[in-house]
N, C-alpha and C positions, 0 to 999 in steps of 0.2 A: 756502514759505509755510506758516505754522502754521495748520492747518485748524480749530483750536479758537478761536483769537483773531482770525484774519484778518490778523495782523501778520507781516511778513517775519521769519523766524527764521534765525539763524546757526547752521548745523550742517554736518556733513560734506557733506550734500546729494548731488545726483546727478552732480557733476563727474566723478569717476573712472569711474562707470558710463557716463555720456554719452560720455566720451572713448573708452572701450573699445568701445562699440557703434559709434560713428562711425568709429573706426579700422578695426574689423572690416568695416564696410560699404564703406569706401573701399578697403580691401585686396582685398575681393571684386571690386569693379568693376575695379580695376587688374589683378587676376590674370586676369580673363577678357578683358581688352583686348588685341587683337592688336598686335604691334609694328608701327609705321608711322612713316615719316619725317615726315609731316605730320599734319593733323587726321584723325580717323576719322569717316567718314560713316556714318550709321545704315544698316545693311545686313541687318537681321533679328535675331530673338531668339537669345540664347545659351542652349543647353540644358545642364543639369547633372543627370546621372542620369536623363535623359529628361524632365525638367521645365524649363519656361522659367525663366530666372534671376529674372524678376519675382516668381514665386511663392516661390522660395527666399528672397528678401529679405523678402517679406511674411510668410512663415512665421517668419523669424528675429525679426521684430517681435513676433509673437504669443507666441513662446517667451520672448522677453525680458520682455514685459509680465507673463507668467504667473509667471516665476521671480523677477524683480526688481520686485515690485509696489510698492515704495516709490519707484521711479524711472520710473514709466510715461510721464510727459511727455517726459523726456529720451530715452527709448528710441524712442518714437513719432516724435519730430522727427528724430532721427538716422537712423532707418530710412527715413522719408520722403525725407530728403536723399539717402540712398544709392540709393533707387529712381529718383529724378529724375536723379541723376548717371548711372546705368546707362542710362536711356532717352535722355538727351542723347547718350551715347556710341554707342549701338547701335540701338535700335529706333525712336526717335522716339516721337511721341504720336499719339493717335487722329486728330487734326486737322492733323497736320503734324510736321515735325522741328525740332530746335533750340529756341531760346528762344521763337520765334514759335509753334511747336506747343504748348509748355507754356502760353503765355499764352492761346491759343485754348481749350485744355482747361479752364483755370481760368475763362475767360469762360463756358464751358458749365456749369460746376459751381457758380458763385458764388452763385446763388440758393439752392440746397440748403444750402450751407455757411453762408451768412448767416442763413438761416431757423433752422438748428440753433443757431447762436450766440445769436441774439436770443431764441429760445424757452428755451434752457437758462438763460441769465442772467436773463431776465424772469420765468420761473416760480420761480427762486430768490428773487427779490424778493417775488413773490406768497406763497410759502411763509412768508417771514418776517412779512409782513403778517398772514397767518392765525395764526401763532404769537403775534404781539403782540396779537391780538384777545382773547386769554385763553380763547377757546372750547375749545381743546384741553385746558385744565385742568379744564373742567367735563364733558367727554365721558365720562370713565370712570364717572361715576355712572349713566349710561344704558346701559352695556354689560352683557351677561349675565355671570354668575359663571364662574369657572374658565377653562378653555381656550377656552370658547365666546366669551370676550371677544376673544381674538386672532383667532378665526375670523370674528367679526362685523366687525372692523376690516379684514380682508382683503376681505370681502364689500363693504364700503363702497368700497374702492379699485377693485374690479372694476366696480361699478355706475358710479362716477364716470367711469371710462375709456371707457364706452360712448358718452358724448356729449362728452367732453373729450379733449384730447391726453393720451397716456399719460405724458408727462413731468410734466404738472401733477398727474395722478392719483397718480403715484408720490411726488412731493414732498409733497402734502397727506397722503398715507398715512404718509410718513416723519415728518412733523411730529406727527400724532396719536399715532403709536406712541411717539415720544420721551417724550411726556407721560404716556401710559397706563402705560408700563413704567419710569418713573423714569429714562429714559435708558439702561437696561440692555437692549439689544436684541441678540438672537442673530443671527449671520450667516445662519443658515437662515431666520429670519423676514424679514430684509432681502431675501434672494433671493426669498422668497414675495411680498413687496410688489411687486417688479419683475415677477414672473410674473403676479400678479393684474392689474397695470396693462396688461401686454401682452396678456393673455387678454381683458380687457374690451373692448379696442379691435379685436379680431380680426374681429368680425362687423359692425362699424359703419364706414360710409364717412367719418365724422368722428372716429373714435377712434384712428387711426394714420396716419402718413404714407403707408404702402404702400397702405392701403385707399382713401385719398383719391386717390392716383395712379390706382387702378383706376377710380374714379368719374370723374375727369377724362377718362380715355381711353374712356369710354362704357360701362363695365361697369355693369350694373344693380345698384342697392343691394340688391335682393332676392337677387341671385346672391352678393353679398358676405355677406349675412346667413346664408348656409349655413355660414359659419365660426363662428357663435355656438354651436351644439350641441357641437362638440368642445372649444371654449374653456370652456364650462360644465363639461364632464366633467373637463377638465384641472384647472380650479380646485378642484373638489370633491376630487380626488385629492391635490392638493398642500396645500390649506388645513388639512386635519386634522393631518397630521404636523407641519407648520410651527407651528400653534397649540399643539400638545402640547409641542413642543420649547421654545417660548418660555415656556410656563407653568412648565416645569421650571427654566428659566434665571432668569426673573424674573416673578412673577405681576403681574397688572394692579393698579395703584394705584386702589383703590375710593373713596378719600376726596378729592374735589376741593376746591380752595381757593375755597370759596363767598364768602369775604370780598372777592374781587376782582371788580369789575364787568366785564362783557364790553364791549369797544369795538365798538359797532355800526358806526361809521364805517369801521373797518378791514375789517370783514366786507363792507360795501357796496363798498369798493374791490376786494376779492377777487372779488366777484360781477361787477363791471364788467369787470375784466380777463378773466375767464373768458368772459363774454358777448361781449366784443370778439373773442376768439379764435374762438369758434363762429360768430359772425356773419360775420366775414371769410372763414372757410373755406366756409361754406354759400353765402353771397351770391356769392362769386367763382366757385364751381363751377357755380352755376345761371345766372349772368348773364355772367361774363367769365372763363371757365376759362383762357384764354391768359394772363391777367394773373398767375396763380400761377407761370407759368414765366418771367415777365419780372422780377418783383420779389419780395422776401421779405415778402409781404403779411401773413401771419398774425403773424410776428414783429414787423413794424412796427405792427400794430394794437394788440398788447398793450403795446408801449412808448409809444405815444401816450397810452394810458390811464394808465400808470404815471407819466409825466411830468405829465400834466394834473391828476392827483389828488395830486401831491406836496405842493402847498400845504395840502391838507386834513390829510394825515397824512404826515409825513416818512418815506420808505422807509429801511430800514437798508441804506445803501450799502455797508457793510462786507461784506455777504454776496457782493457781486460779486467781491471779492478772493478769497474762499474758494472760489468756483465757477469762477474764471477758468482755473486750471490744468487742471482736469478737462474743461472745455469745449474748450480748445485741444487737449487729448489726443484727444478724440473727433473733432474736425475733422481732425487729422492722420491718424487711423486711417481716416476716411471718404475723405479725399483719396487716401491710399495705395491703398485698395480700388478707387477709381475709376480708378486707373492700371493695374490688372491687365488683361491681354489676354483678357478674357472677352467674346467677341463673339457667342457663341451658346450655347444650352443644349441638353442632350439632348432627344430628342422628348418632348412633353408626355405625362405619364402620372402615375399615383399614385406610382410608384417615384421619378420625378424630383421630384415635389412633396415627398415624405418626405425626400429627400436635401437639397433646398433648405433645409428647416427646420433640418437638422443643420448645414449650412454657415453658416446665419445666426447661429449661436452665436459665430462668429469673423469673419464677413465681412458687410459692410454689406448690409442687405436691400434698400436702395433700388435699386442697379443690378441686383440679381437680379430684382426685381419689374419693372423697366423692360424687361429682356430677355424676361421671360415675357410681358409685354403685347405686345411686338413680335412674338414668336413666335406667340402665340394658342393656343387649344385646351386651356386649363387649366380645371379646376374652380375657379373663382375664390374660392369660400368656403373650400375646403380649402387653397388656396394662401395665402389671407390668414391662416388659422390657423397654417399651418406657418412662414411667414417672420416672422410676428409673434411667436408664442409661442416659436418656436425660439431666438430671440435671448436668452431668459431663462436659457439653460443656462450662460451665462458673463456675468460682470458687465459686460464691455465689449461684449457682443453686441447691446445696444440703447441708445438714448439714455436710456431710463428707468433702466437699470442704471447708467449713468455719472452721472445726476442723483443717485441714491441714494448712490453712492460719493463724490460731492462732499459730501454731508451726513454720511455715515458712512464715513470713510477706511478703517476696518477691513474694509469690504466688498471692498477691492481685492485681497485675497489669492485668487488663482485656486484654489489648493489647498484653502483653507477653503471656498470657494464650492462646489467640486465635492464635497468630502467631506461637508459638512453639508446641502447642498441636493440630495441624491440623488433626492429625490422629483420634481424638475422634469423631468429626462429620462424618468423613469418615467411621469409624467403625460403628457408629449408623445407617447410611443409608444402608450400605452394609448388615449388619447383619439383619436389619429389612426385607429387600426384600428377602434375602436368606431364612429367616424363613417363610415369606409369600409364597414363591415359593414351599418350601418343606412341611410345615405344613398346609398351607392354612389359611383361615379366619374361625374360628369356635367359634361363640358366645356360651356361656355356656347356654344350653337350660333349665337346672334345675334351675339356678338362674334367668333366664329370666321369667320362669313361676312363681317363687316365687315373683319377683318384680311386675308382673302383678297382682298376687293375693293380 
């Protein structure tokens, strides 16, 4: 799919790469399969160099995505197929063996996957509504001069993410940035947009999926709010070098197209979509928290508004084709992560929390947060910061990163992301230890007692 036009393109494509990865995965599964006259019943994990084969296969996916960044979807799907084949042959699934166990697993995960799909696709439509309103063309006139313009845009993304989903915040930020910098956006600045979106939601129970999970499980919003100070410190550390690098790459365009009138109806639609997402999240958490585990309520809410307002202003449906591959890639990666045999975490401590943030750069933070909630004894604010902001260290480490990569395909280079966005891991570690020194380690005693009970 051509990311610029949304039209299917004929090119060499991922065929050879997909075949290579699929063949390698199949060969791995066959190589570790013991010879047997009949079918092989699942009898436990296979270890390679002391590691479960599940993690070897998952690691191969991550390496493939990092190296062959033009073929991420094919690699993720082929890797997921290899993991499923391995589990069918050996270990079974968390809820049973064989096809039945796989179906039970997918039944358990379908709400999360469906919500991610609806949010990524829906917010892509929202971003195009926002762009078509022509407001992004006018915004540069109100930005400060020089590198402070880039800093201010990142600040807007950070603030938006405190009360909106980080996917929406990242896409709105990506849209504003495209117009402010004439489409010439540095990879370092794209990474900073993702990091700002993830940081903004770290201290808010409605700003990120993981913090919402904590709220659903009974963690106090005030406990989660303790994640805001390290998030602010991290933002200040990353925003300055990112803005300076973008200023050198392409300064802000200070002369807006004032001859074009702003479409207020499209801005109204954007506001209604965002309001629906917040209302669905807050209302369900306060009144029917179990409903969030039964249906993809937030994703459904925004699509109801998108479809209901379509007669007023026709959405740009072409953006769905542009976002589809990246969305399916994330779903494949999240599904593969959910199949990993991670049944427990090390004892709750600040060391474990720090490491969970590092792992979140390549591993879905939703199952990690679920395990932490089951275990109890964490400083929930510090955990929210770690698993939320930690995913910014790699473009596929968070849904906001995948959303930005859908909008800017050049962001899919892991090498460029690590090389140019060096300030994100620096910000992560510095802010973590600053928070630890000032706030200390304070596991939530009320939730710990509830977990023990």
